[in-house]
VOGU-3710 file (C-alpha; in Angstrom, 3 decimals, decimal comma):
1> xxxxxxxxxx> 0,000/0,000/0,000  1,169/3,515/-0,840  3,005/5,353/1,921  0,591/7,956/3,328  3,462/10,204/4,470  4,703/10,525/0,936  2,957/13,787/0,371  5,231/15,535/2,887  8,467/14,608/0,985  7,685/15,955/-2,439
11> xxxxxxxxxx> 9,164/19,440/-3,171  6,994/22,188/-4,374  6,944/23,072/-8,071  8,753/26,368/-7,553  11,329/24,904/-5,179  12,176/22,237/-7,767  12,685/24,871/-10,503  14,843/26,943/-8,136  17,107/23,956/-7,455  17,474/23,108/-11,144
21> xxxxxxxxxx> 18,528/26,655/-12,067  21,016/26,784/-9,182  22,581/23,434/-10,132  23,002/24,296/-13,811  24,424/27,752/-13,010  26,957/26,277/-10,569  27,983/23,636/-13,100  28,496/26,303/-15,800  30,633/28,517/-13,571  32,724/25,581/-12,343
31> xxxxxxxxxx> 33,289/24,380/-15,907  34,381/27,871/-16,970  36,880/28,081/-14,109  38,306/24,665/-14,979  38,619/25,593/-18,658  40,362/28,893/-17,809  42,780/27,210/-15,408  43,590/24,529/-17,927  44,143/27,177/-20,626  46,509/29,167/-18,434
41> xxxxxxxxxx> 48,522/26,164/-17,190  49,059/24,871/-20,707  50,148/28,254/-22,079  53,919/27,587/-22,315  53,635/24,135/-23,908  51,243/25,544/-26,417  53,581/28,477/-27,105  56,514/26,132/-27,624  54,489/23,877/-29,857  53,344/26,887/-31,821
51> xxxxxxxxxx> 56,871/28,226/-32,153  58,144/24,829/-33,204  55,422/24,593/-35,759  56,417/28,007/-37,101  60,075/26,956/-37,165  59,290/23,740/-38,956  57,323/25,700/-41,447  60,284/28,013/-42,007  62,734/25,144/-42,144  60,633/23,364/-44,669
61> xxxxxxxxxx> 60,424/26,419/-46,841  62,067/26,126/-50,164  65,541/27,674/-50,319  67,139/28,744/-53,565  70,873/28,472/-54,198  72,796/30,122/-56,934  75,098/27,486/-58,239  77,907/27,880/-60,678  80,358/25,327/-61,817  82,460/24,893/-58,748
71> xxxxxxxxxx> 84,165/22,113/-56,928  83,267/21,326/-53,367  83,804/18,268/-51,370  80,907/16,307/-50,108  82,079/17,005/-46,576  81,856/20,713/-46,913  79,886/22,390/-44,204  77,608/25,098/-45,154  76,217/27,646/-42,797  72,694/28,721/-43,528
81> xxxxxxxxxx> 71,230/31,751/-41,872  67,600/32,609/-42,437  66,626/36,195/-42,477  63,190/37,390/-41,296  62,390/38,517/-44,805  61,892/34,882/-45,720  62,294/35,838/-49,365  66,057/35,224/-49,513  68,673/33,054/-47,912  72,305/33,813/-47,123
91> xxxxxxxxxx> 74,812/31,061/-47,632  77,869/31,834/-45,547  81,009/29,850/-45,505  81,967/28,341/-42,235  85,171/30,096/-41,158  86,619/26,827/-40,028  86,644/25,564/-43,576  89,444/26,674/-45,743  88,061/27,075/-49,164  88,828/29,964/-51,331
101> xxxxxxxxxx> 86,088/29,048/-53,627  83,212/29,756/-51,288  82,489/33,290/-50,427  79,393/35,056/-48,994  76,702/34,481/-51,517  73,150/35,950/-51,330  70,817/33,608/-53,022  67,691/34,837/-54,735  64,493/32,887/-54,836  64,557/32,767/-58,576
111> xxxxxxxxxx> 67,373/30,298/-58,698  67,959/26,743/-57,944  65,858/25,432/-55,087  66,973/23,009/-52,450  64,644/21,179/-50,035  65,804/21,294/-46,462  64,307/18,639/-44,117  65,406/19,464/-40,553  65,443/16,953/-37,765  63,438/17,528/-34,576
121> xxxxxxxxxx> 64,877/20,232/-32,343  64,130/21,965/-29,039  63,596/25,686/-28,622  64,088/27,711/-25,472  62,133/30,848/-24,903  64,144/34,045/-25,014  67,356/32,591/-26,463  69,080/32,629/-29,839  69,186/29,132/-31,119  71,174/27,382/-33,761
131> xxxxxxxxxx> 69,392/24,702/-35,617  71,625/22,003/-37,060  70,120/20,253/-40,003  71,671/17,440/-41,934  71,268/18,124/-45,582  71,103/14,958/-47,460  72,006/14,536/-51,042  69,503/16,388/-53,086  69,439/17,183/-56,755  70,298/20,743/-57,623
141> xxxxxxxxxx> 68,113/22,336/-60,170  71,061/23,666/-62,112  72,676/22,253/-65,063  76,106/22,482/-63,511  75,323/21,144/-60,089  74,379/17,705/-59,074  74,077/17,485/-55,319  74,704/19,102/-51,978  75,543/17,148/-48,899  76,373/18,704/-45,584
151> xxxxxxxxxx> 75,171/20,250/-42,360  73,226/23,462/-42,261  72,676/25,633/-39,235  69,623/27,756/-38,977  69,752/30,642/-36,530  66,591/32,132/-35,112  66,441/35,564/-33,584  65,160/36,347/-30,009  62,775/38,958/-31,180  60,902/36,419/-33,268
161> xxxxxxxxxx> 60,164/34,153/-30,308  59,257/37,129/-28,087  56,868/38,464/-30,633  55,342/35,061/-31,057  54,818/34,646/-27,294  53,471/38,164/-26,923  50,971/37,566/-29,680  49,719/34,351/-28,065  49,530/35,979/-24,602  47,447/38,816/-25,926
171> xxxxxxxxxx> 45,031/36,401/-27,512  44,840/34,348/-24,305  44,256/37,434/-22,140  41,501/38,664/-24,418  39,862/35,223/-24,390  40,099/35,048/-20,573  38,508/38,476/-20,163  35,658/37,541/-22,489  35,176/34,271/-20,591  35,064/36,007/-17,195
181> xxxxxxxxxx> 32,583/38,567/-18,490  30,373/35,795/-19,802  30,600/33,912/-16,498  29,745/37,069/-14,524  26,768/37,769/-16,796  25,579/34,178/-16,417  25,805/34,400/-12,616  23,951/37,739/-12,493  21,273/36,411/-14,835  20,838/33,306/-12,688
191> xxxxxxxxxx> 20,508/35,402/-9,530  17,933/37,672/-11,225  15,941/34,679/-12,418  16,068/33,130/-8,965  14,831/36,355/-7,334  11,963/36,556/-9,829  11,211/32,916/-9,226  11,195/33,417/-5,465  8,883/36,433/-5,873  6,575/34,446/-8,153
201> xxxxxxxxxx> 6,548/31,621/-5,639  5,634/34,034/-2,843  2,881/35,652/-4,927  1,484/32,285/-5,988  1,397/31,083/-2,385  -0,401/34,258/-1,328  -2,946/33,734/-4,099  -3,705/30,112/-3,292  -3,729/30,870/0,442  -6,522/33,335/-0,283
211> xxxxxxxxxx> -8,648/30,430/-1,521  -11,021/29,506/1,294  -11,304/25,869/0,292  -8,472/23,386/0,864  -6,373/23,061/-2,316  -3,848/20,376/-3,227  -1,767/19,699/-6,312  -0,882/16,040/-6,765  1,208/14,275/-9,319  -0,173/11,212/-11,020
221> xxxxxxxxxx> 1,909/9,206/-8,529  0,043/10,931/-5,666  3,035/13,101/-4,666  1,957/16,323/-2,973  3,372/19,216/-5,007  1,529/22,184/-3,575  -1,080/23,056/-0,937  -2,600/26,144/0,698  -3,161/27,104/4,340  -6,750/25,922/4,268
231> xxxxxxxxxx> -5,437/22,482/3,435  -3,329/22,503/6,587  -6,395/23,301/8,700  -8,343/20,436/7,157  -6,808/17,915/9,572  -7,121/15,534/6,685  -5,392/12,717/8,481  -8,583/12,236/10,482  -10,708/11,675/7,379  -11,735/8,190/6,386
241> xxxxxxxxxx> -13,345/7,700/2,988  -15,985/5,026/2,496  -14,250/2,211/0,710  -10,666/1,048/1,199  -8,142/0,587/-1,596  -4,549/1,409/-2,352  -4,552/5,173/-2,257  -4,419/7,956/0,335  -7,728/8,174/2,161  -8,416/11,707/1,112
251> xxxxxxxxxx> -7,731/11,280/-2,622  -10,686/10,848/-4,978  -11,143/7,466/-6,659  -8,308/6,409/-8,935  -10,614/6,185/-11,933  -11,622/9,789/-11,339  -8,013/11,007/-11,545  -7,459/8,878/-14,649  -10,539/10,374/-16,248  -9,320/13,898/-15,476
261> xxxxxxxxxx> -5,953/13,176/-17,086  -7,361/11,353/-20,115  -10,241/13,696/-20,898  -8,442/16,857/-19,864  -11,443/18,383/-18,117  -12,619/18,965/-14,565  -14,712/16,454/-12,654  -16,705/16,883/-9,463  -17,147/14,098/-6,979  -19,065/13,904/-3,707
271> xxxxxxxxxx> -18,400/11,311/-1,072  -19,002/10,793/2,613  -16,045/10,813/4,967  -15,846/9,903/8,621  -13,719/11,558/11,235  -12,248/9,623/14,075  -14,704/11,533/16,233  -17,878/13,330/15,306  -20,572/12,779/12,721  -19,852/11,902/9,066
281> xxxxxxxxxx> -19,017/14,722/6,695  -19,912/15,032/3,049  -17,144/16,470/0,910  -17,273/17,848/-2,609  -14,031/17,283/-4,515  -13,245/18,999/-7,794  -10,298/17,657/-9,760  -8,832/19,636/-12,682  -5,862/18,808/-14,932  -2,667/20,915/-14,723
291> xxxxxxxxxx> 0,322/20,706/-17,069  3,748/21,456/-15,511  6,470/21,223/-18,193  6,252/17,596/-19,262  4,460/16,550/-16,078  0,673/16,188/-15,781  -0,650/17,041/-12,336  -4,124/17,193/-10,824  -5,447/20,165/-8,854  -7,937/19,039/-6,202
301> xxxxxxxxxx> -10,123/21,350/-4,142  -12,088/20,130/-1,148  -15,279/21,702/0,124  -17,170/20,592/3,200  -20,782/20,639/2,008  -22,228/18,833/5,026  -24,003/21,910/6,338  -24,991/22,942/2,817  -26,537/19,556/2,111  -28,254/19,590/5,483
311> xxxxxxxxxx> -29,770/22,928/4,528  -30,718/21,535/1,114  -32,310/18,506/2,757  -34,117/20,745/5,198  -35,308/22,952/2,357  -36,489/19,867/0,495  -38,439/18,791/3,547  -39,824/22,305/3,866  -40,702/22,230/0,189  -42,544/18,969/0,653
321> xxxxxxxxxx> -44,262/20,386/3,700  -45,209/23,517/1,791  -46,457/21,390/-1,066  -48,440/19,351/1,406  -49,800/22,530/2,949  -50,622/23,780/-0,520  -52,365/20,550/-1,537  -53,411/18,838/1,682  -55,726/19,825/4,491  -53,583/20,085/7,615
331> xxxxxxxxxx> -56,290/18,706/9,916  -57,674/15,721/7,989  -54,755/15,194/5,559  -57,315/15,053/2,757  -56,732/16,923/-0,513  -57,678/20,580/-0,165  -59,557/22,758/-2,618  -56,434/23,490/-4,692  -55,507/19,846/-5,205  -59,111/18,732/-5,647
341> xxxxxxxxxx> -59,649/21,328/-8,372  -56,586/20,014/-10,206  -57,749/16,398/-9,866  -61,266/17,359/-10,947  -60,023/19,074/-14,107  -57,928/16,018/-14,963  -60,944/13,761/-14,412  -63,082/15,975/-16,665  -60,462/15,664/-19,432  -60,531/11,876/-19,117
351> xxxxxxxxxx> -64,344/11,814/-19,085  -64,412/13,973/-22,198  -62,060/11,602/-24,047  -63,951/8,466/-22,989  -67,412/10,045/-23,240  -68,216/8,957/-19,680  -69,971/10,509/-16,685  -68,605/11,712/-13,381  -70,388/12,953/-10,276  -69,618/15,579/-7,634
361> xxxxxxxxxx> -71,036/15,118/-4,120  -70,899/18,296/-2,025  -71,277/17,557/1,717  -71,893/19,850/4,680  -72,267/18,682/8,278  -75,583/19,686/9,820  -75,443/21,913/12,921  -71,668/21,662/13,027  -71,336/25,233/14,257  -73,469/24,476/17,287
371> xxxxxxxxxx> -71,264/21,504/18,085  -68,118/23,566/17,558  -69,331/26,465/19,695  -70,801/24,299/22,432  -68,240/21,524/22,733  -65,257/23,605/21,718  -62,941/23,679/18,750  -61,123/20,527/19,818  -64,381/18,607/19,676  -65,187/20,193/16,328
381> xxxxxxxxxx> -61,802/19,147/14,943  -62,323/15,627/16,259  -65,683/15,447/14,493  -64,110/16,626/11,225  -61,374/13,983/11,453  -63,934/11,283/12,218  -66,042/12,408/9,265  -63,005/12,357/6,936  -62,108/8,802/7,970  -65,685/7,618/7,516
391> xxxxxxxxxx> -65,854/9,158/4,044  -62,608/7,471/3,017  -64,066/4,089/3,978  -67,372/4,824/2,241  -65,994/5,396/-1,285  -64,214/3,283/-3,876  -60,438/3,204/-4,034  -60,356/5,214/-7,264  -62,617/7,984/-6,002  -61,422/11,200/-4,340
401> xxxxxxxxxx> -62,631/12,817/-1,128  -61,421/16,298/-0,152  -62,077/18,913/2,492  -62,809/22,312/1,003  -63,185/24,404/4,171  -64,817/24,293/7,577  -67,305/21,424/7,614  -67,530/21,199/3,808  -66,357/18,042/2,070  -66,550/17,037/-1,584
411> xxxxxxxxxx> -66,346/13,656/-3,316  -65,375/12,954/-6,930  -66,881/9,797/-8,444  -65,308/8,850/-11,783  -66,651/6,368/-14,343  -70,225/6,880/-13,186  -72,533/4,969/-15,518  -75,779/6,589/-14,392  -77,177/9,118/-11,943  -78,460/6,358/-9,663
421> xxxxxxxxxx> -74,855/5,367/-8,927  -74,250/8,785/-7,373  -77,479/8,766/-5,350  -76,662/5,280/-4,070  -73,295/6,518/-2,809  -75,015/9,524/-1,195  -77,413/7,265/0,749  -74,505/5,123/1,919  -72,588/8,199/3,080  -75,575/9,586/5,007
431> xxxxxxxxxx> -75,955/6,251/6,757  -72,237/6,084/7,533  -72,017/9,629/8,896  -75,181/9,096/10,957  -73,454/6,559/13,178  -73,095/7,886/16,775  -69,797/9,429/17,799  -68,411/10,260/21,224  -66,862/13,714/21,515  -65,330/14,976/24,736
441> xxxxxxxxxx> -67,075/12,136/26,511  -70,471/13,006/25,011  -72,359/10,789/22,583  -73,688/12,584/19,493  -75,334/11,561/16,239  -73,904/13,638/13,359  -75,877/14,409/10,221  -74,919/15,578/6,740  -76,591/17,310/3,805  -75,423/16,398/0,289
451> xxxxxxxxxx> -75,771/18,105/-3,082  -75,037/16,200/-6,315  -74,047/17,463/-9,777  -73,352/15,280/-12,841  -70,876/15,873/-15,690  -71,626/16,933/-18,399  -75,323/17,514/-17,745  -74,860/19,963/-14,871  -71,691/21,603/-16,120  -68,593/20,985/-18,222
461> xxxxxxxxxx> -66,112/22,818/-16,020  -64,936/21,951/-12,555  -65,956/25,335/-11,199  -69,490/25,004/-12,535  -69,897/21,450/-11,214  -68,773/22,488/-7,726  -71,020/25,524/-7,721  -74,079/23,529/-8,782  -73,377/20,749/-6,264  -73,083/23,432/-3,562
471> xxxxxxxxxx> -76,443/24,860/-4,625  -78,061/21,427/-4,398  -76,539/20,931/-0,938  -78,157/24,113/0,405  -81,468/22,994/-1,031  -81,068/19,731/0,926  -80,421/21,704/4,120  -83,515/23,856/3,650  -85,611/20,773/2,976  -84,944/18,996/6,214
481> xxxxxxxxxx> -81,210/18,217/6,404  -79,641/14,764/6,709  -80,607/14,136/3,092  -79,372/14,727/-0,470  -80,606/16,575/-3,528  -79,691/16,376/-7,210  -79,000/19,671/-8,891  -81,470/21,109/-11,379  -81,445/24,435/-13,164  -84,279/25,856/-11,051
491> xxxxxxxxxx> -81,955/25,892/-8,049  -79,774/28,536/-9,649  -82,347/31,205/-8,928  -82,349/30,168/-5,269  -78,610/30,391/-4,957  -78,638/33,777/-6,624  -81,190/34,887/-4,064  -78,903/33,607/-1,316  -76,026/35,625/-2,744  -78,208/38,714/-2,779
501> xxxxxxxxxx> -79,249/38,092/0,825  -75,619/37,833/1,896  -74,837/41,189/0,328  -77,880/42,839/1,896  -77,134/41,348/5,307  -73,608/42,731/5,259  -74,997/46,150/4,403  -77,650/45,877/7,112  -75,000/45,097/9,713  -72,918/48,093/8,650
511> xxxxxxxxxx> -75,910/50,467/8,528  -77,878/48,942/11,449  -80,887/48,148/9,300  -82,550/46,220/12,112  -85,565/46,878/14,298  -86,681/45,473/17,632  -90,173/44,125/18,242  -91,580/43,254/21,633  -93,972/40,424/22,576  -95,676/40,299/25,987
521> xxxxxxxxxx> -95,457/37,489/28,542  -98,662/37,075/30,589  -99,645/35,675/33,983  -102,312/33,059/33,074  -104,275/33,700/36,226  -104,233/37,496/36,487  -103,681/38,157/32,778  -101,211/40,824/33,803  -98,000/41,659/31,971  -95,073/40,138/33,846
531> xxxxxxxxxx> -92,422/40,286/31,135  -91,565/40,977/27,513  -89,335/39,312/24,947  -87,327/41,539/22,620  -87,351/40,030/19,106  -84,957/41,080/16,327  -86,160/41,763/12,802  -84,107/42,578/9,726  -85,610/45,388/7,711  -84,775/44,741/4,060
541> xxxxxxxxxx> -84,679/47,381/1,353  -88,294/46,685/0,436  -89,313/47,269/4,091  -89,948/43,549/4,554  -89,268/42,438/8,123  -87,319/39,173/8,185  -87,335/36,861/11,217  -84,003/35,686/12,678  -85,003/32,115/11,802  -84,548/33,091/8,120
551> xxxxxxxxxx> -81,172/34,824/8,351  -79,516/33,955/11,661  -77,877/30,787/10,341  -76,462/32,754/7,425  -75,262/35,432/9,833  -73,518/32,716/11,850  -71,731/31,523/8,706  -70,680/35,076/7,914  -69,460/35,708/11,466  -71,889/38,580/12,011
561> xxxxxxxxxx> -73,793/37,326/15,066  -71,498/39,033/17,564  -71,884/42,425/15,873  -75,640/42,005/15,531  -75,873/40,876/19,173  -74,041/43,996/20,340  -76,518/46,173/18,466  -79,492/44,286/19,980  -78,168/44,553/23,540  -77,454/48,261/23,270
571> xxxxxxxxxx> -80,836/49,177/21,747  -82,839/47,023/24,187  -80,998/48,594/27,128  -81,697/52,087/25,775  -85,409/51,261/25,348  -85,699/49,610/28,760  -84,019/52,573/30,420  -86,487/54,873/28,671  -89,486/52,837/29,862  -88,222/52,982/33,423
581> xxxxxxxxxx> -87,664/56,698/33,129  -91,294/57,011/31,984  -92,470/54,659/34,764  -93,811/52,272/32,123  -91,306/49,485/32,475  -92,364/45,831/32,441  -90,911/43,622/35,194  -88,350/42,002/32,862  -87,152/42,308/29,204  -85,696/39,123/27,692
591> xxxxxxxxxx> -82,984/39,127/25,007  -82,024/36,089/22,901  -78,301/35,328/22,679  -76,627/32,574/20,692  -74,032/30,168/22,002  -71,332/31,872/19,944  -72,231/35,223/21,519  -72,146/33,908/25,070  -68,810/32,155/24,539  -67,202/35,112/22,774
601> xxxxxxxxxx> -64,164/36,446/24,612  -65,526/40,015/24,807  -69,135/39,132/25,694  -69,104/39,717/29,458  -67,032/42,888/29,182  -69,365/44,185/26,494  -72,456/43,537/28,669  -70,907/45,405/31,601  -69,942/48,301/29,346  -73,444/48,582/27,798
611> xxxxxxxxxx> -75,144/48,493/31,205  -72,820/51,217/32,457  -73,158/53,334/29,330  -76,960/53,179/29,043  -77,734/53,261/32,761  -79,794/50,099/32,441  -79,873/47,867/35,528  -79,144/44,186/35,151  -82,266/43,353/37,159  -84,381/44,744/34,320
621> xxxxxxxxxx> -83,029/42,147/31,860  -83,196/38,435/31,150  -81,069/36,531/28,651  -82,365/33,496/26,780  -80,033/30,738/25,565  -80,863/27,454/23,821  -80,231/23,964/25,120  -77,621/23,326/22,420  -75,279/25,553/24,390  -74,842/22,782/26,938
631> xxxxxxxxxx> -73,680/19,983/24,668  -70,243/20,682/26,076  -68,185/23,494/27,537  -70,756/23,226/30,283  -68,385/24,548/32,913  -67,413/27,552/30,779  -71,069/28,307/29,973  -72,079/27,921/33,624  -69,305/30,313/34,651  -70,429/32,951/32,174
641> xxxxxxxxxx> -74,080/32,562/33,136  -73,104/32,956/36,767  -71,314/36,208/35,916  -74,519/37,437/34,275  -76,450/36,457/37,408  -74,013/38,513/39,466  -74,905/41,489/37,261  -78,569/40,925/38,209  -79,577/39,433/34,851  -82,047/36,507/34,874
651> xxxxxxxxxx> -81,185/33,340/32,918  -83,745/31,628/30,668  -83,441/28,309/28,772  -85,255/28,714/25,442  -86,791/25,932/23,298  -86,591/23,532/26,225  -87,370/19,912/25,399  -85,921/19,718/21,867  -82,243/20,032/22,667  -79,520/18,286/24,641
661> xxxxxxxxxx> -80,248/19,412/28,190  -80,705/16,994/31,039  -81,537/17,236/34,708  -77,879/16,783/35,587  -76,915/19,766/33,455  -79,816/21,892/34,660  -78,688/21,433/38,247  -75,281/22,961/37,393  -76,719/26,091/35,809  -78,046/29,265/37,491
671> xxxxxxxxxx> -81,408/29,034/35,680  -84,405/31,228/36,567  -86,867/30,171/33,864  -87,538/27,322/31,396  -89,397/28,101/28,151  -91,270/25,041/26,902  -90,975/24,879/23,126  -94,160/25,528/21,181  -93,894/22,201/19,380  -95,318/20,508/22,471
681> xxxxxxxxxx> -98,444/22,718/22,404  -99,524/21,532/18,959  -102,574/19,224/19,136  -102,270/19,338/22,874  -105,888/18,238/23,333  -105,429/15,266/20,981  -101,860/14,171/21,563  -101,617/12,583/24,984  -97,880/12,328/24,593  -97,433/16,070/24,262
691> xxxxxxxxxx> -99,726/16,648/27,228  -97,664/14,236/29,295  -94,472/16,113/28,369  -96,083/19,435/29,258  -97,109/18,103/32,639  -93,725/16,467/33,253  -91,824/19,660/32,507  -93,890/21,786/34,868  -93,541/19,131/37,568  -89,755/19,040/37,057
701> xxxxxxxxxx> -89,553/22,834/37,231  -91,474/22,941/40,448  -89,236/20,281/41,983  -86,112/22,205/40,917  -87,534/25,556/41,970  -87,494/26,861/38,404  -90,382/28,695/36,770  -91,720/27,292/33,473  -93,147/29,414/30,632  -95,276/27,913/27,855
711> xxxxxxxxxx> -94,353/29,425/24,495  -96,530/29,556/21,380  -99,989/29,740/22,987  -102,474/30,621/20,271  -105,862/29,242/21,416  -108,074/29,335/24,488  -108,057/25,548/24,593  -104,255/25,493/24,906  -104,486/28,098/27,631  -107,031/26,024/29,582
721> xxxxxxxxxx> -104,930/22,870/29,393  -101,887/24,795/30,571  -103,775/26,192/33,542  -105,005/22,704/34,379  -101,407/21,507/34,189  -100,486/24,188/36,741  -98,666/26,552/34,327  -98,613/30,171/35,423  -96,772/32,059/32,644  -97,439/31,959/28,890
731> xxxxxxxxxx> -96,446/33,728/25,682  -97,957/33,633/22,194  -100,190/35,232/19,629  -103,193/34,775/21,957  -101,726/37,556/24,117  -100,216/39,674/21,395  -97,969/39,589/18,344  -94,518/41,157/18,378  -94,914/44,930/17,990  -92,673/47,982/17,817
741> xxxxxxxxxx> -91,520/49,885/20,888  -93,929/52,741/20,146  -96,929/50,426/19,965  -95,754/48,528/23,011  -95,581/51,825/24,907  -99,231/52,363/24,198  -99,942/48,850/25,430  -98,082/49,597/28,629  -99,998/52,803/29,125  -103,293/50,944/29,056
751> x> -102,223/47,884/31,045
//
């Protein structure tokens, strides 16, 4: 396996270049010094050799002799002396030879030539030398001479050798000076290059140190050539890459480096590394090719993207959550309106291609608001979740159920062959939803109203189908609830009327287009006025007076009941105060309040403020609430009712007998009066069951110490039966219809 410490031994790129330049410069200077020394030490031998060469050249020069017929022995010695002119030769007789025939003769070049071949001879610098040459028999180029045999001496002058040496010395000195200048220039150039190289190295290191990410330069043999400071802080020895093979742990895969070198382009690689302590890290490596002279290297940058990827993963989760929030209902996890609309449009496209039907079932829970207000929002949410689960089990696997808003659900039935298929599903859903459910420990029986629209008969767009199914659903609610209705075109007028009513009701709330009517409550025995109920009416633009039974549910849906209730309370208190000021006040004025009003956060504070502002005493008022208030949140309701009692206000339970109250609940509440619902007075003389209920209620009230009022008395016969059943207080058309405050004032004046 490769030595992991190898990366610390490799020199840097710039350091290697610096060393190479220094080595070659040193070698060049050393070689120059050696050559110069050798040149100088071999000067004299070279001078001698040169001089000898010159002498040989002179000795070998052709000499001319003027020869005349003369007699000379073969043993005659001739003395030859060369002049520097080298264009003539003097032949001088040796004085030791007695020969009258030979005199000083100056020989011209034009005459007979003789070849002189001297033997080897030494020369000494600075001395005159005599060169003895044996002249062998040679032919004379003269018709009178045949040969010349003897010894010749050649004399060289001192000035010749001196001049020769001086000439060579000058050349050597000039060459040495040139060589030293060249060596000095080479050394200076090398030093300049090295300084530039060192500066470049420093600048390059500063540049790569400025890179925030760890950076390494590796050779193909995995030698570390260069790194920055960030690389030193990486503590890379602690990193362990997934997978184990013959390479340093922190290098990318071998095939990646090979690919970078072969293809000549950068490659990114992400892998997970583990430290010896701490959680795994995810590193992004980028490898790029780098050519250094004839060497191919790889530049590798490391980036710790662990935190980045964690953020990306978190963003992906957030994106999924946002998508779920955008397409799913957070409470039931069903598709919401946005997703359902998309699925519906896709289903319509499929139905159009296959020429098939599809059905939309629009569902709304009956009296859900009462449950939500009475039991609390937690109970309401629990009911919605239960309903969603029941709907999922009531449909086919290919169908879609979604929650649009509040207590509104919608079902998409694809591949519907006929209308009866949709109505069959609606009946099954009503039966399923109708099953009892326990909420907050209380057993309830939910109900649902369903509207049905069919594609393409009732609309060819998703928006139109939903709108028409919604219209049919409201028709089902108005026709008894807990049922379904198929859409037909005549319903459109009704829904348009509903839209108009909504707009008018909003305007009425803003402009206080309401009036109060008052209906008397009578003592059955004395026929005296003992109380009055204040009844709200909405005065429409055509002066029609609309009963709360026709708009209160819509006002609840629109969230207007609290504002309307504030207006009612204020105006009743003003009127009651006025009656008391005029000494015409009835014993008690009753005001109807809804469960949502009573449980509103600002209700009690608002009552106190109105009483203080108007000067109306609490003892002059009574507040009527329905039994549905006590489905749950009994303790909260009881607390609020007790606060009203402390203000002097009487508490009345309205519509008693048709709601959810029980004796156990009644005992917990500060109740002053029970109002028996008018439904029990119908056919009282013929329906023994109703009569029994009437008698039971009055008996219960007497046992609990609570007064009971019979509501809806219209005939003398009903009045008689009530008196026989021991009822004392009654209210109804027999004693007077609801009338305005002005008319009621007149009634009070004559009572």
